[in-house]
Each structure stands twice: as C-alpha cells, then as structure tokens.
HTML snippet that shows the backbone in 3Dmol.js (N, CA, C, O; Angstrom):
<script src="https://3Dmol.org/build/3Dmol-min.js"></script>
<div id="view" style="width:600px;height:400px;position:relative"></div>
<script>
const pdb = `
ATOM      1  N   GLY A   1      16.421 -88.079 -41.631  1.00  0.00           N
ATOM      2  CA  GLY A   1      15.723 -88.792 -42.657  1.00  0.00           C
ATOM      3  C   GLY A   1      14.884 -89.913 -42.088  1.00  0.00           C
ATOM      4  O   GLY A   1      14.713 -90.017 -40.873  1.00  0.00           O
ATOM      5  N   ASP A   2      14.367 -90.740 -42.952  1.00  0.00           N
ATOM      6  CA  ASP A   2      13.515 -91.852 -42.540  1.00  0.00           C
ATOM      7  C   ASP A   2      14.278 -92.910 -41.755  1.00  0.00           C
ATOM      8  O   ASP A   2      13.679 -93.677 -41.001  1.00  0.00           O
ATOM      9  N   ASP A   3      15.595 -92.957 -41.926  1.00  0.00           N
ATOM     10  CA  ASP A   3      16.390 -93.970 -41.237  1.00  0.00           C
ATOM     11  C   ASP A   3      16.859 -93.504 -39.865  1.00  0.00           C
ATOM     12  O   ASP A   3      17.660 -94.185 -39.225  1.00  0.00           O
ATOM     13  N   GLY A   4      16.372 -92.353 -39.403  1.00  0.00           N
ATOM     14  CA  GLY A   4      16.722 -91.862 -38.081  1.00  0.00           C
ATOM     15  C   GLY A   4      17.964 -91.002 -38.026  1.00  0.00           C
ATOM     16  O   GLY A   4      18.254 -90.408 -36.987  1.00  0.00           O
ATOM     17  N   ARG A   5      18.702 -90.920 -39.116  1.00  0.00           N
ATOM     18  CA  ARG A   5      19.898 -90.081 -39.137  1.00  0.00           C
ATOM     19  C   ARG A   5      19.503 -88.636 -39.423  1.00  0.00           C
ATOM     20  O   ARG A   5      18.591 -88.386 -40.211  1.00  0.00           O
ATOM     21  N   PRO A   6      20.179 -87.690 -38.791  1.00  0.00           N
ATOM     22  CA  PRO A   6      19.866 -86.283 -39.076  1.00  0.00           C
ATOM     23  C   PRO A   6      20.292 -85.914 -40.493  1.00  0.00           C
ATOM     24  O   PRO A   6      21.176 -86.545 -41.073  1.00  0.00           O
ATOM     25  N   PHE A   7      19.661 -84.898 -41.031  1.00  0.00           N
ATOM     26  CA  PHE A   7      20.039 -84.439 -42.361  1.00  0.00           C
ATOM     27  C   PHE A   7      20.030 -82.923 -42.392  1.00  0.00           C
ATOM     28  O   PHE A   7      19.433 -82.274 -41.533  1.00  0.00           O
ATOM     29  N   LEU A   8      20.688 -82.375 -43.377  1.00  0.00           N
ATOM     30  CA  LEU A   8      20.786 -80.932 -43.514  1.00  0.00           C
ATOM     31  C   LEU A   8      19.559 -80.383 -44.221  1.00  0.00           C
ATOM     32  O   LEU A   8      18.895 -81.085 -44.984  1.00  0.00           O
ATOM     33  N   GLY A   9      19.269 -79.115 -43.956  1.00  0.00           N
ATOM     34  CA  GLY A   9      18.165 -78.437 -44.625  1.00  0.00           C
ATOM     35  C   GLY A   9      18.640 -77.092 -45.125  1.00  0.00           C
ATOM     36  O   GLY A   9      19.829 -76.778 -45.064  1.00  0.00           O
ATOM     37  N   PHE A  10      17.722 -76.313 -45.611  1.00  0.00           N
ATOM     38  CA  PHE A  10      18.043 -74.991 -46.129  1.00  0.00           C
ATOM     39  C   PHE A  10      17.365 -73.921 -45.289  1.00  0.00           C
ATOM     40  O   PHE A  10      16.281 -74.134 -44.746  1.00  0.00           O
ATOM     41  N   GLU A  11      18.007 -72.782 -45.190  1.00  0.00           N
ATOM     42  CA  GLU A  11      17.449 -71.627 -44.506  1.00  0.00           C
ATOM     43  C   GLU A  11      17.287 -70.521 -45.545  1.00  0.00           C
ATOM     44  O   GLU A  11      18.193 -70.269 -46.339  1.00  0.00           O
ATOM     45  N   THR A  12      16.131 -69.866 -45.533  1.00  0.00           N
ATOM     46  CA  THR A  12      15.892 -68.777 -46.473  1.00  0.00           C
ATOM     47  C   THR A  12      16.732 -67.572 -46.073  1.00  0.00           C
ATOM     48  O   THR A  12      16.664 -67.110 -44.934  1.00  0.00           O
ATOM     49  N   LEU A  13      17.520 -67.067 -47.011  1.00  0.00           N
ATOM     50  CA  LEU A  13      18.374 -65.911 -46.744  1.00  0.00           C
ATOM     51  C   LEU A  13      17.786 -64.622 -47.294  1.00  0.00           C
ATOM     52  O   LEU A  13      18.020 -63.547 -46.744  1.00  0.00           O
ATOM     53  N   THR A  14      17.030 -64.721 -48.367  1.00  0.00           N
ATOM     54  CA  THR A  14      16.391 -63.545 -48.959  1.00  0.00           C
ATOM     55  C   THR A  14      14.913 -63.839 -49.152  1.00  0.00           C
ATOM     56  O   THR A  14      14.522 -64.982 -49.391  1.00  0.00           O
ATOM     57  N   LEU A  15      14.105 -62.808 -49.045  1.00  0.00           N
ATOM     58  CA  LEU A  15      12.665 -62.962 -49.230  1.00  0.00           C
ATOM     59  C   LEU A  15      12.228 -62.159 -50.445  1.00  0.00           C
ATOM     60  O   LEU A  15      12.303 -60.930 -50.442  1.00  0.00           O
ATOM     61  N   VAL A  16      11.779 -62.837 -51.464  1.00  0.00           N
ATOM     62  CA  VAL A  16      11.249 -62.197 -52.668  1.00  0.00           C
ATOM     63  C   VAL A  16      10.010 -62.976 -53.100  1.00  0.00           C
ATOM     64  O   VAL A  16       9.897 -64.175 -52.846  1.00  0.00           O
ATOM     65  N   SER A  17       9.094 -62.286 -53.748  1.00  0.00           N
ATOM     66  CA  SER A  17       7.913 -62.986 -54.245  1.00  0.00           C
ATOM     67  C   SER A  17       8.309 -63.867 -55.428  1.00  0.00           C
ATOM     68  O   SER A  17       9.245 -63.561 -56.166  1.00  0.00           O
ATOM     69  N   ILE A  18       7.586 -64.951 -55.586  1.00  0.00           N
ATOM     70  CA  ILE A  18       7.776 -65.835 -56.730  1.00  0.00           C
ATOM     71  C   ILE A  18       6.778 -65.391 -57.791  1.00  0.00           C
ATOM     72  O   ILE A  18       5.584 -65.273 -57.513  1.00  0.00           O
ATOM     73  N   ASP A  19       7.257 -65.146 -58.996  1.00  0.00           N
ATOM     74  CA  ASP A  19       6.416 -64.629 -60.073  1.00  0.00           C
ATOM     75  C   ASP A  19       5.296 -65.612 -60.393  1.00  0.00           C
ATOM     76  O   ASP A  19       5.541 -66.717 -60.877  1.00  0.00           O
ATOM     77  N   ARG A  20       4.066 -65.193 -60.118  1.00  0.00           N
ATOM     78  CA  ARG A  20       2.901 -66.059 -60.309  1.00  0.00           C
ATOM     79  C   ARG A  20       2.700 -66.444 -61.776  1.00  0.00           C
ATOM     80  O   ARG A  20       2.150 -67.508 -62.062  1.00  0.00           O
ATOM     81  N   THR A  21       3.135 -65.597 -62.706  1.00  0.00           N
ATOM     82  CA  THR A  21       2.944 -65.921 -64.125  1.00  0.00           C
ATOM     83  C   THR A  21       3.830 -67.088 -64.564  1.00  0.00           C
ATOM     84  O   THR A  21       3.606 -67.675 -65.622  1.00  0.00           O
ATOM     85  N   LEU A  22       4.822 -67.419 -63.762  1.00  0.00           N
ATOM     86  CA  LEU A  22       5.717 -68.531 -64.084  1.00  0.00           C
ATOM     87  C   LEU A  22       5.315 -69.828 -63.387  1.00  0.00           C
ATOM     88  O   LEU A  22       5.971 -70.856 -63.556  1.00  0.00           O
ATOM     89  N   VAL A  23       4.241 -69.780 -62.607  1.00  0.00           N
ATOM     90  CA  VAL A  23       3.794 -70.948 -61.850  1.00  0.00           C
ATOM     91  C   VAL A  23       2.553 -71.535 -62.522  1.00  0.00           C
ATOM     92  O   VAL A  23       1.551 -70.841 -62.697  1.00  0.00           O
ATOM     93  N   ASP A  24       2.621 -72.802 -62.896  1.00  0.00           N
ATOM     94  CA  ASP A  24       1.452 -73.502 -63.430  1.00  0.00           C
ATOM     95  C   ASP A  24       0.721 -74.116 -62.241  1.00  0.00           C
ATOM     96  O   ASP A  24       1.034 -75.222 -61.799  1.00  0.00           O
ATOM     97  N   VAL A  25      -0.252 -73.378 -61.741  1.00  0.00           N
ATOM     98  CA  VAL A  25      -0.960 -73.766 -60.522  1.00  0.00           C
ATOM     99  C   VAL A  25      -1.611 -75.142 -60.667  1.00  0.00           C
ATOM    100  O   VAL A  25      -1.708 -75.884 -59.690  1.00  0.00           O
ATOM    101  N   ASP A  26      -2.053 -75.483 -61.865  1.00  0.00           N
ATOM    102  CA  ASP A  26      -2.695 -76.781 -62.088  1.00  0.00           C
ATOM    103  C   ASP A  26      -1.741 -77.951 -61.863  1.00  0.00           C
ATOM    104  O   ASP A  26      -2.189 -79.078 -61.651  1.00  0.00           O
ATOM    105  N   GLN A  27      -0.446 -77.701 -61.904  1.00  0.00           N
ATOM    106  CA  GLN A  27       0.547 -78.753 -61.705  1.00  0.00           C
ATOM    107  C   GLN A  27       0.964 -78.901 -60.238  1.00  0.00           C
ATOM    108  O   GLN A  27       1.699 -79.826 -59.894  1.00  0.00           O
ATOM    109  N   LEU A  28       0.497 -77.995 -59.372  1.00  0.00           N
ATOM    110  CA  LEU A  28       0.880 -78.023 -57.961  1.00  0.00           C
ATOM    111  C   LEU A  28      -0.064 -78.908 -57.154  1.00  0.00           C
ATOM    112  O   LEU A  28      -1.265 -78.962 -57.416  1.00  0.00           O
ATOM    113  N   THR A  29       0.499 -79.594 -56.175  1.00  0.00           N
ATOM    114  CA  THR A  29      -0.332 -80.323 -55.221  1.00  0.00           C
ATOM    115  C   THR A  29      -0.890 -79.326 -54.212  1.00  0.00           C
ATOM    116  O   THR A  29      -0.440 -78.181 -54.152  1.00  0.00           O
ATOM    117  N   GLN A  30      -1.861 -79.756 -53.425  1.00  0.00           N
ATOM    118  CA  GLN A  30      -2.400 -78.887 -52.372  1.00  0.00           C
ATOM    119  C   GLN A  30      -1.288 -78.481 -51.399  1.00  0.00           C
ATOM    120  O   GLN A  30      -1.246 -77.340 -50.939  1.00  0.00           O
ATOM    121  N   GLU A  31      -0.398 -79.414 -51.092  1.00  0.00           N
ATOM    122  CA  GLU A  31       0.715 -79.131 -50.186  1.00  0.00           C
ATOM    123  C   GLU A  31       1.628 -78.053 -50.768  1.00  0.00           C
ATOM    124  O   GLU A  31       2.059 -77.150 -50.051  1.00  0.00           O
ATOM    125  N   GLU A  32       1.920 -78.144 -52.050  1.00  0.00           N
ATOM    126  CA  GLU A  32       2.777 -77.145 -52.702  1.00  0.00           C
ATOM    127  C   GLU A  32       2.098 -75.779 -52.758  1.00  0.00           C
ATOM    128  O   GLU A  32       2.745 -74.752 -52.555  1.00  0.00           O
ATOM    129  N   ARG A  33       0.797 -75.770 -53.032  1.00  0.00           N
ATOM    130  CA  ARG A  33       0.054 -74.503 -53.019  1.00  0.00           C
ATOM    131  C   ARG A  33       0.095 -73.881 -51.625  1.00  0.00           C
ATOM    132  O   ARG A  33       0.292 -72.675 -51.476  1.00  0.00           O
ATOM    133  N   GLY A  34      -0.093 -74.716 -50.615  1.00  0.00           N
ATOM    134  CA  GLY A  34      -0.040 -74.236 -49.235  1.00  0.00           C
ATOM    135  C   GLY A  34       1.323 -73.660 -48.888  1.00  0.00           C
ATOM    136  O   GLY A  34       1.422 -72.629 -48.223  1.00  0.00           O
ATOM    137  N   TRP A  35       2.381 -74.339 -49.349  1.00  0.00           N
ATOM    138  CA  TRP A  35       3.734 -73.838 -49.087  1.00  0.00           C
ATOM    139  C   TRP A  35       3.931 -72.478 -49.732  1.00  0.00           C
ATOM    140  O   TRP A  35       4.453 -71.562 -49.097  1.00  0.00           O
ATOM    141  N   LEU A  36       3.515 -72.332 -51.007  1.00  0.00           N
ATOM    142  CA  LEU A  36       3.697 -71.065 -51.712  1.00  0.00           C
ATOM    143  C   LEU A  36       2.885 -69.952 -51.058  1.00  0.00           C
ATOM    144  O   LEU A  36       3.386 -68.837 -50.907  1.00  0.00           O
ATOM    145  N   ASP A  37       1.646 -70.230 -50.669  1.00  0.00           N
ATOM    146  CA  ASP A  37       0.832 -69.223 -49.985  1.00  0.00           C
ATOM    147  C   ASP A  37       1.466 -68.813 -48.652  1.00  0.00           C
ATOM    148  O   ASP A  37       1.488 -67.629 -48.316  1.00  0.00           O
ATOM    149  N   ALA A  38       1.979 -69.779 -47.899  1.00  0.00           N
ATOM    150  CA  ALA A  38       2.621 -69.470 -46.615  1.00  0.00           C
ATOM    151  C   ALA A  38       3.904 -68.667 -46.823  1.00  0.00           C
ATOM    152  O   ALA A  38       4.186 -67.736 -46.069  1.00  0.00           O
ATOM    153  N   TYR A  39       4.675 -69.027 -47.840  1.00  0.00           N
ATOM    154  CA  TYR A  39       5.901 -68.291 -48.137  1.00  0.00           C
ATOM    155  C   TYR A  39       5.572 -66.854 -48.518  1.00  0.00           C
ATOM    156  O   TYR A  39       6.218 -65.924 -48.035  1.00  0.00           O
ATOM    157  N   HIS A  40       4.579 -66.662 -49.375  1.00  0.00           N
ATOM    158  CA  HIS A  40       4.198 -65.308 -49.775  1.00  0.00           C
ATOM    159  C   HIS A  40       3.657 -64.510 -48.592  1.00  0.00           C
ATOM    160  O   HIS A  40       3.886 -63.303 -48.518  1.00  0.00           O
ATOM    161  N   ALA A  41       2.953 -65.147 -47.675  1.00  0.00           N
ATOM    162  CA  ALA A  41       2.488 -64.457 -46.465  1.00  0.00           C
ATOM    163  C   ALA A  41       3.687 -63.987 -45.644  1.00  0.00           C
ATOM    164  O   ALA A  41       3.677 -62.882 -45.102  1.00  0.00           O
ATOM    165  N   ARG A  42       4.710 -64.820 -45.555  1.00  0.00           N
ATOM    166  CA  ARG A  42       5.927 -64.429 -44.830  1.00  0.00           C
ATOM    167  C   ARG A  42       6.609 -63.248 -45.509  1.00  0.00           C
ATOM    168  O   ARG A  42       7.054 -62.314 -44.842  1.00  0.00           O
ATOM    169  N   VAL A  43       6.690 -63.292 -46.839  1.00  0.00           N
ATOM    170  CA  VAL A  43       7.283 -62.176 -47.588  1.00  0.00           C
ATOM    171  C   VAL A  43       6.525 -60.888 -47.271  1.00  0.00           C
ATOM    172  O   VAL A  43       7.139 -59.867 -46.960  1.00  0.00           O
ATOM    173  N   ARG A  44       5.190 -60.932 -47.349  1.00  0.00           N
ATOM    174  CA  ARG A  44       4.378 -59.744 -47.041  1.00  0.00           C
ATOM    175  C   ARG A  44       4.629 -59.252 -45.625  1.00  0.00           C
ATOM    176  O   ARG A  44       4.874 -58.065 -45.409  1.00  0.00           O
ATOM    177  N   ASP A  45       4.568 -60.159 -44.664  1.00  0.00           N
ATOM    178  CA  ASP A  45       4.707 -59.777 -43.253  1.00  0.00           C
ATOM    179  C   ASP A  45       6.047 -59.120 -42.956  1.00  0.00           C
ATOM    180  O   ASP A  45       6.111 -58.160 -42.187  1.00  0.00           O
ATOM    181  N   GLU A  46       7.110 -59.625 -43.554  1.00  0.00           N
ATOM    182  CA  GLU A  46       8.445 -59.127 -43.231  1.00  0.00           C
ATOM    183  C   GLU A  46       8.908 -57.964 -44.104  1.00  0.00           C
ATOM    184  O   GLU A  46       9.688 -57.126 -43.651  1.00  0.00           O
ATOM    185  N   ILE A  47       8.442 -57.904 -45.339  1.00  0.00           N
ATOM    186  CA  ILE A  47       8.934 -56.886 -46.271  1.00  0.00           C
ATOM    187  C   ILE A  47       8.025 -55.659 -46.343  1.00  0.00           C
ATOM    188  O   ILE A  47       8.522 -54.539 -46.466  1.00  0.00           O
ATOM    189  N   ALA A  48       6.719 -55.842 -46.269  1.00  0.00           N
ATOM    190  CA  ALA A  48       5.775 -54.724 -46.428  1.00  0.00           C
ATOM    191  C   ALA A  48       6.066 -53.537 -45.509  1.00  0.00           C
ATOM    192  O   ALA A  48       5.971 -52.399 -45.968  1.00  0.00           O
ATOM    193  N   PRO A  49       6.415 -53.743 -44.233  1.00  0.00           N
ATOM    194  CA  PRO A  49       6.680 -52.587 -43.365  1.00  0.00           C
ATOM    195  C   PRO A  49       7.866 -51.726 -43.822  1.00  0.00           C
ATOM    196  O   PRO A  49       8.014 -50.588 -43.376  1.00  0.00           O
ATOM    197  N   LEU A  50       8.692 -52.258 -44.692  1.00  0.00           N
ATOM    198  CA  LEU A  50       9.874 -51.534 -45.157  1.00  0.00           C
ATOM    199  C   LEU A  50       9.621 -50.743 -46.439  1.00  0.00           C
ATOM    200  O   LEU A  50      10.505 -50.022 -46.903  1.00  0.00           O
ATOM    201  N   LEU A  51       8.427 -50.871 -47.016  1.00  0.00           N
ATOM    202  CA  LEU A  51       8.147 -50.313 -48.335  1.00  0.00           C
ATOM    203  C   LEU A  51       7.267 -49.070 -48.277  1.00  0.00           C
ATOM    204  O   LEU A  51       6.542 -48.844 -47.307  1.00  0.00           O
ATOM    205  N   ASP A  52       7.347 -48.269 -49.340  1.00  0.00           N
ATOM    206  CA  ASP A  52       6.425 -47.134 -49.469  1.00  0.00           C
ATOM    207  C   ASP A  52       5.057 -47.681 -49.893  1.00  0.00           C
ATOM    208  O   ASP A  52       4.932 -48.855 -50.240  1.00  0.00           O
ATOM    209  N   GLU A  53       4.048 -46.833 -49.861  1.00  0.00           N
ATOM    210  CA  GLU A  53       2.670 -47.268 -50.090  1.00  0.00           C
ATOM    211  C   GLU A  53       2.459 -47.898 -51.470  1.00  0.00           C
ATOM    212  O   GLU A  53       1.812 -48.939 -51.581  1.00  0.00           O
ATOM    213  N   THR A  54       2.991 -47.285 -52.503  1.00  0.00           N
ATOM    214  CA  THR A  54       2.810 -47.804 -53.865  1.00  0.00           C
ATOM    215  C   THR A  54       3.448 -49.178 -54.021  1.00  0.00           C
ATOM    216  O   THR A  54       2.832 -50.094 -54.566  1.00  0.00           O
ATOM    217  N   THR A  55       4.656 -49.319 -53.552  1.00  0.00           N
ATOM    218  CA  THR A  55       5.360 -50.600 -53.658  1.00  0.00           C
ATOM    219  C   THR A  55       4.690 -51.651 -52.786  1.00  0.00           C
ATOM    220  O   THR A  55       4.647 -52.828 -53.145  1.00  0.00           O
ATOM    221  N   CYS A  56       4.177 -51.233 -51.659  1.00  0.00           N
ATOM    222  CA  CYS A  56       3.476 -52.157 -50.766  1.00  0.00           C
ATOM    223  C   CYS A  56       2.214 -52.707 -51.448  1.00  0.00           C
ATOM    224  O   CYS A  56       1.910 -53.893 -51.319  1.00  0.00           O
ATOM    225  N   ARG A  57       1.491 -51.865 -52.162  1.00  0.00           N
ATOM    226  CA  ARG A  57       0.309 -52.329 -52.902  1.00  0.00           C
ATOM    227  C   ARG A  57       0.714 -53.353 -53.966  1.00  0.00           C
ATOM    228  O   ARG A  57       0.027 -54.356 -54.159  1.00  0.00           O
ATOM    229  N   TRP A  58       1.831 -53.097 -54.655  1.00  0.00           N
ATOM    230  CA  TRP A  58       2.316 -54.060 -55.641  1.00  0.00           C
ATOM    231  C   TRP A  58       2.637 -55.393 -54.964  1.00  0.00           C
ATOM    232  O   TRP A  58       2.275 -56.456 -55.469  1.00  0.00           O
ATOM    233  N   LEU A  59       3.318 -55.328 -53.823  1.00  0.00           N
ATOM    234  CA  LEU A  59       3.691 -56.550 -53.107  1.00  0.00           C
ATOM    235  C   LEU A  59       2.451 -57.329 -52.679  1.00  0.00           C
ATOM    236  O   LEU A  59       2.418 -58.554 -52.794  1.00  0.00           O
ATOM    237  N   GLU A  60       1.438 -56.632 -52.192  1.00  0.00           N
ATOM    238  CA  GLU A  60       0.192 -57.298 -51.792  1.00  0.00           C
ATOM    239  C   GLU A  60      -0.402 -58.071 -52.969  1.00  0.00           C
ATOM    240  O   GLU A  60      -0.857 -59.204 -52.811  1.00  0.00           O
ATOM    241  N   SER A  61      -0.395 -57.453 -54.144  1.00  0.00           N
ATOM    242  CA  SER A  61      -0.932 -58.111 -55.335  1.00  0.00           C
ATOM    243  C   SER A  61      -0.059 -59.292 -55.761  1.00  0.00           C
ATOM    244  O   SER A  61      -0.574 -60.356 -56.105  1.00  0.00           O
ATOM    245  N   ALA A  62       1.239 -59.105 -55.736  1.00  0.00           N
ATOM    246  CA  ALA A  62       2.179 -60.138 -56.196  1.00  0.00           C
ATOM    247  C   ALA A  62       2.199 -61.357 -55.282  1.00  0.00           C
ATOM    248  O   ALA A  62       2.564 -62.450 -55.713  1.00  0.00           O
ATOM    249  N   THR A  63       1.810 -61.174 -54.025  1.00  0.00           N
ATOM    250  CA  THR A  63       1.891 -62.274 -53.060  1.00  0.00           C
ATOM    251  C   THR A  63       0.519 -62.733 -52.572  1.00  0.00           C
ATOM    252  O   THR A  63       0.421 -63.424 -51.558  1.00  0.00           O
ATOM    253  N   ARG A  64      -0.539 -62.354 -53.286  1.00  0.00           N
ATOM    254  CA  ARG A  64      -1.880 -62.779 -52.867  1.00  0.00           C
ATOM    255  C   ARG A  64      -1.970 -64.308 -52.932  1.00  0.00           C
ATOM    256  O   ARG A  64      -1.274 -64.942 -53.725  1.00  0.00           O
ATOM    257  N   PRO A  65      -2.820 -64.888 -52.102  1.00  0.00           N
ATOM    258  CA  PRO A  65      -2.951 -66.353 -52.091  1.00  0.00           C
ATOM    259  C   PRO A  65      -3.397 -66.901 -53.447  1.00  0.00           C
ATOM    260  O   PRO A  65      -4.113 -66.232 -54.192  1.00  0.00           O
ATOM    261  N   LEU A  66      -2.974 -68.104 -53.751  1.00  0.00           N
ATOM    262  CA  LEU A  66      -3.336 -68.742 -55.012  1.00  0.00           C
ATOM    263  C   LEU A  66      -4.814 -69.113 -55.053  1.00  0.00           C
ATOM    264  O   LEU A  66      -5.442 -69.086 -56.111  1.00  0.00           O
ATOM    265  N   SER A  67      -5.361 -69.459 -53.894  1.00  0.00           N
ATOM    266  CA  SER A  67      -6.758 -69.904 -53.889  1.00  0.00           C
ATOM    267  C   SER A  67      -7.644 -68.962 -53.124  1.00  0.00           C
ATOM    268  O   SER A  67      -8.849 -69.192 -53.024  1.00  0.00           O
TER     269      SER A  67
END
`;
const viewer = $3Dmol.createViewer("view");
viewer.addModel(pdb, "pdb");
viewer.setStyle({}, {cartoon: {color: "spectrum"}});
viewer.zoomTo();
viewer.render();
</script>
C-alpha cells in the first residue's frame, strides 16, 4: 500500500467475457475502459484457440474493444 506495507491482491481464476449490455460505458473512466479492453483481449487470446469457429466469432463480438 501507500504506507510501504505489502498487501494482498486477486488472481483471475476463470476467464469469461463481461456482458457489454450491463456496462454503462459513459460511467467508466478512461482507466476503467482500458482495463476492460485489456481483460477482454486476454479472454480472446486464451479462450479463442479452444473454441469452434461459430463460438469463436461470438467471442470476438462479445469481447470487442469499447472504443
């Protein structure tokens, strides 16, 4: 933390897309938008190779960048 003491964090255990229809993009900061875009890129990179073509196309659409 800011006081120099170490702190715990979280590790992602599962990778799933975040439903874009539930995200009010206008309420996100640029940093939050960047985090969501980076997370969705990670989901695509790691999950897409495991999917069939149709499902992969859905994943590409579901995880497209916000901007």
